[in-house]
C-alpha positions as CSV (number, residue, x, y, z in Angstrom):
1,M,-11.8,3.6,-13.0
2,K,-8.0,2.8,-13.3
3,Q,-7.1,-0.9,-13.7
4,F,-4.8,-2.1,-11.0
5,D,-4.4,-5.2,-8.9
6,P,-4.3,-4.6,-5.1
7,S,-4.0,-8.2,-4.1
8,L,-0.4,-8.0,-2.7
9,Y,0.3,-4.4,-1.9
10,F,3.9,-3.8,-0.6
11,V,4.7,-0.7,1.3
12,T,8.4,0.0,1.6
13,D,10.6,1.1,4.5
14,S,14.2,2.0,3.7
15,T,15.2,2.4,7.3
16,G,18.4,0.7,8.1
17,F,19.3,-0.2,4.5
18,T,21.8,1.2,2.1
19,E,20.1,2.4,-1.1
20,E,21.6,-0.5,-3.0
21,E,20.2,-3.0,-0.5
22,F,16.9,-1.2,-0.5
23,L,16.5,-1.3,-4.2
24,F,17.6,-4.9,-4.4
25,R,14.9,-5.8,-1.8
26,V,12.2,-3.9,-3.7
27,E,13.1,-5.8,-6.9
28,Q,13.1,-9.1,-5.2
29,A,9.7,-8.4,-3.8
30,L,8.4,-7.6,-7.3
31,K,9.9,-10.8,-8.6
32,G,8.0,-12.6,-5.8
33,G,4.6,-11.3,-7.1
34,V,3.9,-7.9,-5.5
35,T,1.1,-6.3,-7.5
36,L,1.1,-2.8,-6.1
37,L,4.1,-0.9,-4.7
38,Q,4.1,2.1,-2.4
39,L,7.2,4.1,-1.7
40,R,6.9,5.5,1.8
41,E,9.6,7.9,3.1
42,K,8.9,10.0,6.2
43,E,12.4,11.3,6.8
44,K,13.9,12.2,3.4
45,S,14.0,15.7,1.9
46,T,11.9,16.4,-1.1
47,R,14.9,16.1,-3.4
48,E,16.0,12.8,-1.8
49,Y,12.5,11.5,-2.0
50,I,12.2,12.3,-5.7
51,E,15.6,10.8,-6.5
52,L,14.8,7.6,-4.8
53,A,11.3,7.5,-6.4
54,E,12.8,7.8,-9.8
55,K,15.0,4.7,-9.2
56,V,12.1,2.7,-7.7
57,H,9.8,3.7,-10.5
58,A,12.3,2.5,-13.1
59,I,12.3,-0.9,-11.4
60,A,8.6,-1.1,-11.0
61,K,8.0,-0.3,-14.6
62,R,10.1,-3.4,-15.6
63,Y,7.6,-5.6,-13.7
64,K,4.6,-3.6,-14.9
65,V,3.6,-2.8,-11.3
66,P,2.1,0.6,-10.5
67,L,4.1,2.9,-8.1
68,I,2.1,4.7,-5.5
69,I,3.8,7.5,-3.6
70,D,2.9,7.9,0.1
71,D,1.7,11.4,1.2
72,R,3.4,13.5,-1.4
73,V,1.5,14.5,-4.4
74,D,4.4,16.7,-5.5
75,V,6.8,13.8,-5.5
76,A,4.2,11.6,-7.4
77,L,3.8,14.3,-10.0
78,A,7.6,14.9,-10.3
79,V,8.3,11.2,-11.2
80,N,5.0,10.6,-13.0
81,A,4.1,7.8,-10.6
82,E,0.9,5.9,-11.2
83,G,-0.7,7.2,-8.0
84,V,-0.6,8.6,-4.5
85,H,-1.8,7.5,-1.1
86,V,-3.1,10.0,1.5
87,G,-3.6,9.4,5.2
88,A,-5.6,11.1,7.8
89,A,-3.1,13.8,8.4
90,D,-2.4,14.5,4.7
91,M,-4.3,16.5,2.2
92,S,-7.9,15.5,1.5
93,V,-8.7,12.8,-1.1
94,A,-10.6,15.5,-3.1
95,T,-7.5,17.7,-3.2
96,A,-5.2,14.9,-4.1
97,R,-7.6,13.8,-6.9
98,K,-7.8,17.4,-8.3
99,L,-4.0,17.7,-8.4
100,M,-3.3,14.1,-9.7
101,G,-6.0,14.2,-12.3
102,A,-8.6,11.6,-13.3
103,D,-6.3,9.0,-14.7
104,K,-4.1,8.5,-11.7
105,I,-4.7,6.2,-8.7
106,V,-5.6,7.9,-5.5
107,G,-5.7,5.7,-2.3
108,A,-6.7,6.6,1.2
109,T,-6.5,5.3,4.7
110,A,-9.8,4.5,6.3
111,K,-10.5,3.3,9.9
112,T,-14.2,3.7,10.1
113,V,-17.2,3.3,7.8
114,P,-18.0,7.0,7.6
115,W,-14.4,7.7,6.8
116,A,-14.4,5.1,4.1
117,K,-17.6,6.5,2.5
118,E,-16.2,10.0,2.6
119,A,-13.0,8.9,0.9
120,Y,-14.9,7.1,-1.8
121,E,-17.2,10.1,-2.4
122,Q,-14.1,12.3,-2.7
123,G,-12.7,10.1,-5.4
124,A,-10.5,7.4,-3.8
125,D,-9.8,4.4,-6.0
126,Y,-9.0,2.0,-3.1
127,L,-8.7,2.0,0.7
128,G,-6.1,0.8,3.2
129,V,-7.9,-0.3,6.4
130,G,-6.0,-0.9,9.6
131,A,-3.9,-1.4,11.6
132,I,-5.2,-5.0,12.1
133,Y,-2.3,-5.9,14.3
134,P,0.3,-3.6,16.0
135,T,3.1,-2.7,13.6
136,T,6.8,-2.3,14.0
137,T,7.0,0.6,11.6
138,K,7.6,4.2,12.7
139,V,4.2,5.2,11.4
140,K,1.7,5.9,14.2
141,T,-1.2,3.5,13.9
142,V,-4.6,3.0,15.5
143,R,-5.9,-0.6,15.7
144,T,-9.0,-1.4,13.5
145,S,-11.1,-4.4,14.3
146,V,-11.8,-7.1,11.7
147,D,-15.5,-6.4,12.2
148,T,-14.9,-2.8,11.1
149,L,-12.8,-4.0,8.2
150,R,-15.7,-6.3,7.1
151,E,-18.2,-3.4,7.4
152,I,-16.0,-1.2,5.3
153,C,-15.7,-3.8,2.6
154,Y,-19.4,-3.9,2.2
155,A,-20.0,-0.2,2.6
156,V,-18.0,1.0,-0.4
157,P,-17.7,-0.3,-4.0
158,I,-14.0,0.3,-4.2
159,P,-11.2,-2.2,-3.2
160,A,-10.4,-2.3,0.5
161,N,-7.1,-3.8,1.7
162,A,-6.2,-4.9,5.2
163,I,-2.9,-3.4,6.6
164,G,-1.0,-3.5,9.8
165,G,1.3,-6.2,11.2
166,L,0.1,-8.8,8.7
167,N,2.2,-11.8,7.7
168,K,1.7,-15.3,6.3
169,D,1.2,-16.7,9.7
170,N,-1.5,-14.4,11.0
171,I,-3.6,-13.4,7.9
172,D,-6.0,-16.2,8.7
173,I,-7.8,-13.6,10.8
174,L,-9.0,-12.1,7.6
175,A,-10.7,-15.3,6.3
176,G,-14.2,-14.7,5.2
177,I,-13.8,-11.0,4.8
178,P,-14.1,-9.7,1.2
179,V,-10.9,-7.7,1.2
180,A,-9.4,-6.9,-2.2
181,G,-5.9,-7.8,-0.9
182,I,-3.4,-7.3,1.9
183,C,-0.8,-4.6,2.5
184,V,2.4,-5.5,4.2
185,V,5.6,-3.7,5.2
186,S,7.8,-5.7,7.5
187,A,6.7,-9.1,6.4
188,I,8.6,-8.5,3.1
189,M,10.9,-5.6,3.9
190,K,12.5,-7.3,6.9
191,A,12.5,-10.8,5.5
192,D,15.7,-12.7,5.0
193,D,14.5,-13.4,1.4
194,P,12.0,-10.8,0.2
195,R,11.1,-12.7,-2.9
196,T,10.3,-15.9,-1.0
197,A,8.4,-13.9,1.6
198,A,6.2,-12.3,-1.1
199,E,5.6,-15.7,-2.8
200,E,4.6,-17.4,0.5
201,L,2.4,-14.5,1.5
202,K,0.6,-14.6,-1.8
203,D,0.2,-18.4,-1.7
204,R,-1.2,-18.2,1.8
205,A,-3.6,-15.5,0.9
206,K,-4.8,-17.6,-2.1
207,E,-5.3,-20.6,0.2
208,L,-7.5,-18.5,2.5
209,G,-9.5,-17.1,-0.5
210,L,-8.4,-13.6,0.2
211,I,-7.1,-12.9,-3.3
């Protein structure tokens, strides 16, 4: 299995930012200790997505952090990203794995234990489980209970990360659950200081024994 650290997984959202500001925030988050980076673009054309992915990938490489592309295997392959993440409405994990190859990271969204087991059996390397809290992103989410999150963590042998509305002030809800890490969007993306936000989030997660 690929070696990667999912402890602080940052999912981007470029909405409302100039490209310059967006790239600055991504780099600040990496400086703050982000360990896995997902580029998520729902509105851009394929060409725009690839062009932005190339720029983000160049930054991520400097910090030796794997880049995961949301949804789009074609974009991931075009920029030779380290992986791809597929959700419920995207292609199957099995298809993504076939296209990406054995050496790339394939992540999947899971909201139930059967879903998690199926993703694992199809070749997923990690799971994103949530939404734990309501989110402010444009992505449609369905709430997932912490009990289900706990069950998923024990049901599959691959890392399971909590996602959805998480920040340093509310991740205590995850205490005692063997998550591999936390995924955040707004907690870093919309912070006044993305670097400090990442640092504080990581420190709090360590205090709680989550990472």
